[in-house]
N, C-alpha and C positions, 0 to 999 in steps of 0.2 A: 087428741089433741092436749098438752098442757097449758094452764090457763093462769091469768096473773094471781097470786093470793096475795090478800090484805095487808095495810100495814098492822091492822089488829092483830092477823093471824100472825105475823111475822112478830109484833110485842108480844103473845100472848107464848110463842116459841123462845124467844131470847130472855123473858121472866121466870118460864119455866127452866131453861138453861142455868140461869144464877141462881134460882130458888131452891135448886133442889143436888146440884155441885154433883149433874153426873156426869160435865167433864171438869175434873179439879181444876184450877189454878185458869178458870175462862173467865178473863172479868171484858170489859168495854164494850156496854151494850150496844152503841150504836154501830160498832165494828161488826161485831158479833149480825145485827140486823141487817146491813148492808152485804155481809159474808152471804146472807142465805139470800137475799134479792137479788143478788147477782147470780147464784146458784140455778133458782128460778127463772130467771129473765136468761140465762144461757139455755134453759130447757127449753122455753119458747124459742128463740132464736134459732134453733135448730128446726123446728118445724115452718118456721119462715124464709128459708134459706139465707138463716143469718144475717136477716135485715128486717129490724126492727124500726117502727115507727113512733111515735108520741100516743097515737091513738090506739096501738096493741099494750104498750108497758108502762104507759107513762112515768112518771118519777122513779127513777132508779136510786135517789136518795133514800134511805130509809133513816129515822130520826126516834130514838126512843122518847117513848113520852110519858109524863107522870100518871097518865091513866093506864098504862100498862103493868106498871109497876105493882102486884100486888093480885095478874090476873090467874093464873095459877092456883093461886091459895083460894080463889072464889071459885074457881069451875072444877078444880081436882085431877084426879089422874087420869082417871077413865075418859073423861071430854079430852084433854090434853091429848093424852095415846091417839086419839081419833086423828088428833089435828096434824098430830107428827105424821102419820100414815098417808092423810092429803098430803102434806107437805111433799113429802118422798115419791108419791104420784105425779106431782107437778113438775119434778125434777129430774125425771127419769128420763127425761128424750136425751138431756145431756150428756154427749160422750162421756165428759171426765168427772160426771158425777159419783162414778165408782173410785172411793179414794180419795175424796174432795177433803175438802174440812167442813163443809156443811152434811156431807153425809157422814162422815167421823160423829161430828156431834148429835144427827139426828139417830143416828144406831144409839149412842151411847146415852141418849136420854129416852128411846123409847126401852131399852135394853133395861134402866131405872124405874120408867116408869111402869115395864111388865114385870117386875117385883115386888113393888109397890100394891097392885091390883091385886096377884096371886095370894098375896098374906090373907087377903076374905075370897076370892073368888080361884083357889087354886086350879083349873081348869081354863082358866080364860087364857085366849089364843087372838081373839080380835079378829077369828076368822070363824071356824068351825064352831067355837064355844065363844058366844058371848053375855051380852046382859041386857038390859031393857035400858038401863042407863047410856049404855054406847051405842045401842040400836039407835034412841031418842036423838042423841047428838047430831049436829049436823055436818056435813061432810065438808069443811072452811066453816072461817070463822065469820059469822051474819055481820052487817053494821051494826045492830042494836046489842052489840057484844056486852056494851059496858050495863044494859038492864038485866043480865044473866047473873 
């Protein structure tokens, strides 16, 4: 069952989308984050018969915070790639995920990050072939992300 991704997780994804220009012309960090958050919540709602309560999902609105700026540059493409994969897993139960803006943005970001990673690790695929940095990165962005 999917779970709610943290605002820190959303912040990293938004920062990576804006910093890498993986989706040219994409702007408006709050709207990007809210779109990603809505996809995650829709996936969770699917598992709860489309009934969500505050204790399940918390605050729907996402606001890009100053601390999110620079998050991608701080952790790099391998860590961020794992968080893109994690986010996709948390949204996959939403029937409209395929073809959604959020799915399109995550696919573009994933492709962009893989191209960067494969400059140094040509066989990297995040599945059969990984590396220690990828393996030790958490599945989801932890609360102490600012200290990373």
